[in-house]
C-alpha positions as CSV (number, residue, x, y, z in Angstrom):
1,X,10.0,-19.0,-64.8
2,X,7.5,-17.4,-62.2
3,X,9.0,-15.2,-59.8
4,X,9.4,-17.0,-56.3
5,X,7.1,-16.1,-53.7
6,X,8.5,-13.5,-51.0
7,X,9.0,-14.9,-47.4
8,X,6.1,-14.1,-45.3
9,X,8.4,-12.2,-43.0
10,X,8.9,-9.6,-45.6
11,X,5.4,-8.4,-45.4
12,X,6.7,-6.5,-42.0
13,X,9.1,-4.4,-44.2
14,X,6.3,-3.3,-47.0
15,X,4.5,0.0,-46.3
16,X,1.7,0.2,-43.5
17,X,-1.9,0.9,-44.2
18,X,-1.1,4.5,-42.9
19,X,0.3,5.0,-46.7
20,X,0.5,8.7,-46.1
21,X,2.0,8.7,-42.7
22,X,-0.6,10.5,-41.0
23,X,0.7,9.0,-37.5
24,X,3.7,11.2,-37.9
25,X,1.4,14.2,-36.8
26,X,1.5,13.0,-33.6
27,X,3.8,14.4,-30.8
28,X,6.9,12.2,-29.9
29,X,5.3,11.5,-26.4
30,X,1.9,10.5,-28.3
31,X,3.8,8.2,-30.9
32,X,5.5,6.5,-27.9
33,X,2.5,5.8,-26.1
34,X,0.7,4.4,-29.1
35,X,3.7,2.1,-29.3
36,X,3.1,1.2,-25.9
37,X,-0.6,0.4,-26.7
38,X,0.4,-1.6,-29.6
39,X,3.0,-3.7,-27.5
40,X,-0.2,-4.5,-25.1
41,X,-2.5,-5.4,-28.1
42,X,0.2,-7.5,-29.6
43,X,0.8,-9.6,-26.2
44,X,-2.5,-9.6,-24.3
45,X,-5.3,-9.2,-27.2
46,X,-4.2,-10.5,-30.5
47,X,-3.6,-14.0,-29.4
48,X,-6.9,-14.5,-27.8
49,X,-9.3,-12.3,-29.3
50,X,-10.9,-14.7,-31.7
51,X,-11.3,-17.3,-28.9
52,X,-13.2,-14.7,-27.0
53,X,-15.1,-13.8,-30.1
54,X,-16.2,-17.5,-30.6
55,X,-17.4,-17.8,-27.2
56,X,-19.1,-14.4,-26.7
57,X,-16.8,-14.0,-23.5
58,X,-15.7,-10.6,-22.1
59,X,-11.8,-10.9,-20.8
60,X,-12.5,-9.3,-17.7
61,X,-8.9,-10.3,-16.4
62,X,-7.3,-8.1,-18.9
63,X,-9.0,-4.5,-17.4
64,X,-6.1,-3.9,-14.6
65,X,-3.6,-4.1,-17.7
66,X,-5.7,-1.9,-19.9
67,X,-6.0,0.6,-17.0
68,X,-2.2,0.7,-16.6
69,X,-1.8,1.9,-19.8
70,X,-3.4,5.3,-18.5
71,X,-5.4,5.9,-21.5
72,X,-9.0,7.0,-20.3
73,X,-10.3,9.8,-21.8
74,X,-6.9,10.8,-23.6
75,X,-8.1,14.5,-24.2
76,X,-8.6,14.9,-20.4
77,X,-5.0,13.7,-19.7
78,X,-3.4,16.3,-22.2
79,X,-3.2,14.2,-25.3
80,X,-4.5,15.4,-28.7
81,X,-7.7,14.3,-30.1
82,X,-5.8,12.9,-33.2
83,X,-4.1,10.5,-30.6
84,X,-7.5,9.7,-28.9
85,X,-8.8,8.8,-32.4
86,X,-5.8,6.7,-33.1
87,X,-6.0,4.8,-30.0
88,X,-9.4,3.6,-31.0
89,X,-8.3,2.9,-34.5
90,X,-5.4,0.7,-33.3
91,X,-7.6,-1.2,-30.5
92,X,-10.0,-1.8,-33.5
93,X,-7.2,-3.3,-35.7
94,X,-6.6,-5.8,-33.4
95,X,-10.1,-6.7,-32.0
96,X,-13.4,-4.5,-32.5
97,X,-14.9,-5.6,-29.3
98,X,-12.4,-4.5,-26.8
99,X,-12.3,-0.9,-28.7
100,X,-16.2,-0.8,-28.3
101,X,-15.8,-1.7,-24.3
102,X,-13.2,0.9,-24.2
103,X,-15.4,3.7,-26.0
104,X,-18.5,2.8,-24.4
105,X,-17.1,3.1,-20.8
106,X,-14.4,5.9,-21.6
107,X,-15.9,8.3,-24.2
108,X,-19.6,8.0,-22.9
109,X,-19.6,7.2,-19.3
110,X,-16.3,8.6,-18.0
111,X,-16.6,11.6,-20.5
112,X,-20.2,12.0,-18.9
113,X,-18.9,12.3,-15.5
114,X,-16.2,15.0,-16.7
115,X,-18.8,16.8,-18.7
116,X,-21.8,17.0,-16.7
117,X,-21.0,15.5,-13.3
118,X,-21.4,17.5,-10.2
119,X,-18.0,18.2,-8.2
120,X,-19.4,15.5,-5.6
121,X,-20.1,13.0,-8.3
122,X,-16.6,13.3,-9.9
123,X,-15.1,13.0,-6.3
124,X,-16.8,9.8,-5.7
125,X,-17.0,8.1,-8.9
126,X,-14.4,9.3,-11.3
127,X,-11.0,7.9,-10.1
128,X,-12.5,4.4,-9.9
129,X,-14.0,4.8,-13.3
130,X,-10.8,6.1,-15.1
131,X,-8.9,3.5,-13.7
132,X,-11.2,0.7,-14.5
133,X,-11.7,-0.2,-11.0
134,X,-15.7,0.0,-11.7
135,X,-17.2,-0.2,-15.1
136,X,-19.7,2.2,-16.8
137,X,-22.5,1.7,-19.6
138,X,-24.5,4.2,-21.4
139,X,-28.2,3.3,-21.6
140,X,-29.9,5.5,-24.1
141,X,-31.4,3.3,-26.9
142,X,-34.8,1.5,-26.1
143,X,-36.5,-1.6,-27.6
144,X,-38.8,0.6,-29.8
145,X,-36.6,3.6,-30.0
146,X,-33.3,3.7,-31.9
147,X,-32.9,6.5,-34.4
148,X,-36.0,8.3,-33.0
149,X,-35.2,7.8,-29.3
150,X,-34.9,11.8,-29.1
151,X,-38.6,12.1,-29.5
152,X,-39.8,8.6,-28.7
153,X,-38.0,7.9,-25.4
154,X,-40.5,6.1,-23.3
155,X,-38.4,5.4,-20.1
156,X,-39.9,7.6,-17.6
157,X,-38.4,9.4,-14.3
158,X,-40.7,10.6,-11.8
159,X,-39.4,13.0,-8.8
160,X,-40.5,12.0,-5.4
161,X,-40.1,14.6,-2.7
162,X,-38.3,13.3,0.5
163,X,-39.6,13.1,3.7
164,X,-38.6,13.1,7.3
165,X,-39.8,9.6,8.4
166,X,-37.7,6.9,10.1
167,X,-37.0,5.0,7.0
168,X,-36.0,8.1,4.6
169,X,-32.9,10.4,4.6
170,X,-35.2,13.4,4.0
171,X,-33.9,14.1,0.5
172,X,-35.7,13.8,-3.0
173,X,-35.4,10.8,-5.0
174,X,-36.5,9.7,-8.2
175,X,-38.4,6.6,-9.6
176,X,-37.5,5.1,-13.0
177,X,-39.6,2.8,-14.9
178,X,-38.8,1.8,-18.5
179,X,-36.6,-0.6,-20.6
180,X,-33.3,-0.3,-22.7
181,X,-31.8,-2.4,-25.4
182,X,-28.4,-2.8,-27.0
183,X,-26.8,-1.4,-23.7
184,X,-22.8,-2.4,-24.1
185,X,-21.2,-3.7,-21.2
186,X,-24.7,-3.7,-19.7
187,X,-24.4,-7.4,-18.3
188,X,-21.6,-6.5,-15.9
189,X,-21.1,-2.8,-15.6
190,X,-21.1,-1.4,-12.0
191,X,-22.9,1.6,-13.1
192,X,-25.0,3.1,-16.0
193,X,-25.8,6.4,-17.4
194,X,-29.7,6.0,-17.9
195,X,-31.5,8.6,-19.8
196,X,-35.2,9.0,-19.0
197,X,-38.2,11.6,-19.7
198,X,-39.1,13.6,-16.7
199,X,-43.0,12.9,-16.0
200,X,-43.4,16.5,-14.7
201,X,-42.0,18.5,-17.7
202,X,-41.0,16.0,-20.6
203,X,-37.5,17.0,-20.3
204,X,-34.8,14.7,-20.6
205,X,-32.7,13.6,-17.7
206,X,-29.5,11.7,-17.0
207,X,-29.3,9.5,-14.0
208,X,-26.1,7.4,-12.6
209,X,-27.7,4.3,-11.7
210,X,-26.0,1.5,-9.5
211,X,-26.6,-1.9,-11.4
212,X,-27.2,-3.6,-8.2
213,X,-30.4,-1.5,-7.2
214,X,-33.5,-3.3,-6.4
215,X,-35.8,-3.2,-9.5
216,X,-32.7,-3.5,-12.1
217,X,-32.7,-6.6,-14.5
218,X,-30.2,-7.3,-17.2
219,X,-30.1,-10.0,-19.7
220,X,-27.4,-10.5,-22.4
221,X,-28.6,-10.5,-25.9
222,X,-27.8,-13.7,-27.6
223,X,-27.1,-14.9,-31.1
224,X,-25.3,-12.1,-32.3
225,X,-23.3,-12.3,-35.4
226,X,-20.8,-9.4,-34.8
227,X,-19.0,-7.7,-31.5
228,X,-19.7,-11.2,-30.0
229,X,-17.1,-10.3,-27.1
230,X,-19.3,-7.4,-26.1
231,X,-21.9,-8.2,-23.7
232,X,-24.8,-6.1,-25.0
233,X,-27.9,-6.2,-22.6
234,X,-31.7,-5.8,-22.3
235,X,-32.5,-3.6,-19.3
236,X,-35.8,-3.3,-17.3
237,X,-36.4,-0.6,-14.6
238,X,-39.2,-1.4,-12.4
239,X,-39.8,1.2,-9.7
240,X,-36.1,1.8,-9.1
241,X,-35.2,4.5,-6.6
242,X,-32.4,6.7,-7.6
243,X,-31.3,9.5,-5.2
244,X,-31.5,13.1,-6.4
245,X,-27.4,13.1,-5.6
246,X,-27.1,10.8,-8.8
247,X,-29.4,12.7,-11.1
248,X,-26.5,14.5,-13.6
249,X,-27.1,18.1,-12.6
250,X,-25.4,19.1,-16.0
251,X,-27.9,17.3,-18.1
252,X,-31.1,19.1,-18.6
253,X,-32.3,18.1,-22.3
254,X,-31.4,15.8,-25.0
255,X,-28.9,18.7,-26.7
256,X,-26.7,17.4,-23.8
257,X,-27.0,13.9,-25.1
258,X,-25.7,15.1,-28.2
259,X,-22.8,16.6,-26.9
260,X,-21.3,13.1,-25.9
261,X,-23.2,11.2,-29.1
262,X,-21.0,13.8,-31.2
263,X,-17.9,12.6,-29.6
264,X,-18.7,8.8,-29.7
265,X,-20.0,8.9,-33.2
266,X,-16.1,10.4,-33.8
267,X,-14.7,7.4,-32.2
268,X,-17.0,4.9,-34.1
269,X,-15.9,6.3,-37.3
270,X,-12.2,6.0,-36.0
271,X,-13.5,2.1,-35.6
272,X,-14.2,2.2,-39.4
273,X,-11.0,3.3,-40.2
274,X,-9.3,0.5,-37.8
275,X,-11.4,-2.1,-39.4
276,X,-10.0,-1.2,-42.8
277,X,-6.5,-1.4,-41.6
278,X,-7.1,-4.7,-40.1
279,X,-8.7,-6.1,-43.1
280,X,-5.8,-4.6,-45.3
281,X,-3.2,-6.3,-42.8
282,X,-5.0,-9.7,-43.0
283,X,-5.7,-9.6,-46.9
284,X,-2.3,-8.4,-47.7
285,X,-0.5,-10.9,-45.7
286,X,-2.7,-13.9,-47.3
287,X,-2.0,-12.6,-50.7
288,X,1.7,-12.6,-50.3
289,X,1.8,-16.0,-48.7
290,X,-1.0,-18.1,-50.4
291,X,0.2,-19.7,-53.7
292,X,-2.1,-20.5,-56.4
293,X,-1.2,-21.8,-60.0
294,X,2.4,-21.7,-58.9
295,X,2.7,-18.3,-57.7
296,X,1.6,-16.2,-55.0
297,X,-2.1,-14.3,-55.0
298,X,-0.2,-11.0,-54.9
299,X,1.1,-11.9,-58.5
300,X,-2.5,-11.6,-60.0
301,X,-3.4,-8.2,-61.2
302,X,-6.8,-8.4,-59.9
303,X,-5.7,-9.1,-56.5
304,X,-3.2,-6.0,-56.7
305,X,-6.2,-3.9,-57.6
306,X,-8.5,-5.0,-55.0
307,X,-5.6,-4.6,-52.5
308,X,-5.0,-0.8,-53.8
309,X,-8.7,-0.1,-53.4
310,X,-8.6,-1.2,-50.0
311,X,-5.8,0.9,-49.2
312,X,-7.2,4.0,-50.8
313,X,-10.3,3.7,-48.8
314,X,-8.3,3.3,-45.6
315,X,-6.1,6.3,-46.2
316,X,-9.3,8.5,-47.4
317,X,-11.1,7.5,-44.4
318,X,-8.2,8.2,-42.2
319,X,-7.4,11.6,-43.9
320,X,-11.1,12.7,-43.3
321,X,-10.8,11.8,-39.6
322,X,-7.4,13.4,-39.3
323,X,-9.4,16.7,-40.2
324,X,-12.1,15.8,-37.9
325,X,-9.5,15.6,-35.2
326,X,-8.0,19.0,-36.0
327,X,-11.6,20.5,-35.9
328,X,-12.0,19.1,-32.5
329,X,-9.0,20.5,-31.3
330,X,-10.2,23.7,-32.5
331,X,-13.9,23.0,-30.9
332,X,-15.4,23.7,-34.1
333,X,-16.4,20.2,-35.2
334,X,-20.2,20.3,-35.9
335,X,-22.6,17.5,-36.0
336,X,-23.0,17.5,-39.7
337,X,-19.5,17.2,-40.4
338,X,-19.1,14.3,-37.9
339,X,-22.4,12.7,-39.4
340,X,-20.3,12.8,-42.8
341,X,-17.3,11.4,-41.5
342,X,-19.2,8.5,-40.0
343,X,-21.4,7.7,-43.0
344,X,-18.6,8.0,-45.3
345,X,-15.9,6.0,-43.3
346,X,-18.3,3.4,-42.6
347,X,-19.5,2.9,-46.3
348,X,-16.0,2.9,-47.3
349,X,-15.3,0.1,-44.5
350,X,-17.8,-2.2,-45.8
351,X,-16.4,-2.0,-49.3
352,X,-12.9,-2.7,-47.8
353,X,-13.8,-5.7,-45.6
354,X,-15.9,-7.1,-48.4
355,X,-12.9,-7.1,-50.7
356,X,-10.6,-8.6,-48.2
357,X,-13.0,-11.3,-47.4
358,X,-13.2,-12.1,-51.2
359,X,-9.3,-12.2,-51.2
360,X,-9.2,-15.0,-48.8
361,X,-11.8,-17.0,-50.5
362,X,-13.3,-19.8,-48.6
363,X,-10.7,-18.9,-45.5
364,X,-12.7,-15.7,-45.5
365,X,-15.6,-17.3,-43.9
366,X,-14.2,-18.8,-41.0
367,X,-13.0,-16.9,-38.0
368,X,-9.6,-19.1,-38.1
369,X,-8.2,-16.2,-40.5
370,X,-9.5,-13.3,-38.7
371,X,-11.3,-12.0,-41.8
372,X,-14.7,-13.3,-40.9
373,X,-14.6,-11.7,-37.6
374,X,-13.4,-8.5,-39.2
375,X,-16.1,-8.9,-41.9
376,X,-18.9,-9.7,-39.2
377,X,-17.9,-6.8,-36.8
378,X,-18.0,-4.3,-39.8
379,X,-21.6,-4.5,-39.9
380,X,-22.1,-3.6,-36.4
381,X,-20.0,-0.3,-37.1
382,X,-22.2,0.6,-39.9
383,X,-25.2,0.6,-38.1
384,X,-24.5,1.8,-34.5
385,X,-24.1,5.5,-33.3
386,X,-26.3,6.4,-36.1
387,X,-27.0,4.3,-39.2
388,X,-25.6,5.1,-42.4
389,X,-29.0,6.4,-43.5
390,X,-29.6,8.5,-40.7
391,X,-26.1,10.1,-40.7
392,X,-26.6,10.7,-44.5
393,X,-29.8,12.4,-43.9
394,X,-28.3,14.7,-41.3
395,X,-25.6,15.4,-43.7
396,X,-28.5,16.1,-46.3
397,X,-30.3,18.7,-44.1
398,X,-27.2,20.7,-43.3
399,X,-26.5,20.8,-47.2
400,X,-30.1,21.5,-48.5
401,X,-31.7,23.2,-45.3
402,X,-34.6,20.7,-45.7
403,X,-34.9,17.8,-43.5
404,X,-36.0,14.3,-44.9
405,X,-35.9,12.5,-41.6
406,X,-39.3,13.6,-40.4
């Protein structure tokens, strides 16, 4: 006689996708804080995330509650880099779009203020940004330049000496012209960190641009199949006047950009972990509950094999990221190591979510069952913050001494 299916509630008692217990490496304070985040995600995000995704709507109303968790730039608040990574993984596990909003705002815009802002800029902007009273974006990618934006950046900045005329405060200012694309939070942000090439010397500069300035125009990128809740924008700058006080004094080259991109690339690799945790959660629940041929799917050997492969991918990815977090703590994580982490975890993620979608069969292609959303969002993670191919070639250059990129 076939063994009866386990009741659905017993899934909660089974081992989690953190099969090796990496979370136990956190301090008790961090474990409690992660528990607070999970409670918030369960109550405020999980019940509504699919609807937001289907409608391509960003839930601005949740920002005060998200800010109340006091998780902005965790390392700046005394938390470990491992905790910061697990925050992104847990957010992604529930909704990749919310996690993407969080890392764009906090790990790029807010961290830029911490790392490169002047004392005056920090005093003026940091508190509101860290507490989500204002929101930020990171405007680097351009319509014709993604992977090659370091050398191909076309957005230009021209410095103009100040005057003493009646309509001028006498200070120097900058004129920005150009276009940016795929800018997360770009449709609604208050400020954006804009990267541009100085017409005078070709150096890369960074500017804090108020999105309401004359000459700034923004339009939402439509018809996306991934991260639909994220409001990606095309942004045009036409003779936008930016005060010298809003130039990032600490940014003088593209190497400064790399400092930020290394950190955000790590967080996107943590997103690849979170996607796998989510796929495993949904696939296992389905396998235990779904009856076929008079028994649960979980009773079939091929389904168990796929679930174990998914689990192995997730654990291996998490283990790599735990080591990256340790290197961050030692200020020793270099770009090649980070690139390997991003390429490896995103490749395992792609395999994992594909298996999860397969386990759900036809139900795996509709967002009602979550897996379709997980599957689609994985494609964005596979591509952004350095595509799989570019990150692979960064590692290849490191281990051979020869660049195959150019």
